[in-house]
N, C-alpha and C positions, 0 to 999 in steps of 0.2 A: 228257058230255064238255065239257072247257073248254078253249080255247087262249087264252093271255094274251100278247099282243104287246107289246114295249115296246123302247126304245132310240131312238126317232125324236127328232128335233130339228132347229135351224136350223144349217147350217154353210155355209161359203164354198166356192165352186166349187174342186175340187182336194182338199178335205178328205175325212174319213173319219167314218163312222159304223158302229155294230154293233148289229144287231137281234137281239133274243131272241124265241123264242116258246115258251113254257112250256105243256105239255099235261098235263091230268089227267083221270082216268076212262077211260083206254084203255090197252091193252097197247101202249106206245109202241114198243117195237123191232120191231114187225111192220109198221108203217104207213109210207107214204110220206108226205112233208111238202112243201108247195109254198108259196112266197112269191108274192103277186100284188101289183100296185100299180094305183092309179087316180089319174090327174091330172084336175084339174077339166075337165069338158067332154068327157072321153075315156072310152073303154070300159076297163074292168078288163082288164089283161093279165098274163100269166104271167111272172114274173121267173126264178125258179130252183126247182128241186125236187131232193129227195134221197130215193132209196128205202131201203127197209129193208136193202138189200145195200150201202148206202153210195154206190152209183152216183149221179151228178149230171148235171143238164142245166141248160142255161141259156139265156136268151134273147140273140139275137145282140147287142142293144144294150147288155148288160153283160158280155159274156164278156171275160175278162182283168181286169176290175175288182171284180166280185163273186164272193164264195166262200160257198158254203152248206156248213154242217157240222152235225153232230149229236153231242150226248152223251147216249146212251140212259140211261145211271146217273141223270141229272137230268131226264130226259123232256123236253130241250130242244134245239131247232134255232136255229142262228145264222145270220145273214147279215152277213158283213163287206163293207162297201160302200167301196171305195177310189176316189180319183180321180173324186169326185163331180162331176156336170154338172147345171146347172140343169134339163135335162130329166129328171133323176131326181126331181124334185119330185113329191110325191104322198101318198096315204095307202096305207101298206103293210099288207097282211093275210096272215096265214098260214092255211093250208087244209089238210084232210085230204081228199084227193079221194075220189070214188065208190070203193068203196060206202058210205064213212061221210059224206062231204060236210059236214063241220064246218068254220065259219069262226070266226075270232077276231075280236075288235074290231081296228081299224085302229090304226096308229101314225103320225104325221105326219112326214114327211121333207121339209125345205124346203131347198133349195140356192141360195144366193144368187149372182149374178154379179159 
């Protein structure tokens, strides 16, 4: 199983970015996918998740600003991030939760004030 995250970058506060997580080696449409982030000196935290049934869940810090979605035909999950804040800065990872527990490499998001 491989997870390939992309779409990070440097953006000013108030701007937007769209992250992608492309999966291979798994029957994608039956799995939950979750985005995490980790800021320097802080623990990794869950940002958003989307189930196989397309139900979504968000961390309080990103509700109303971030939207997670999936396109099963392309084995891809997206994280649309709007109204970005400096505190959104971090390394963003996509993950297949247990029982799979696979992690992709991170993509860096930096929000300048």
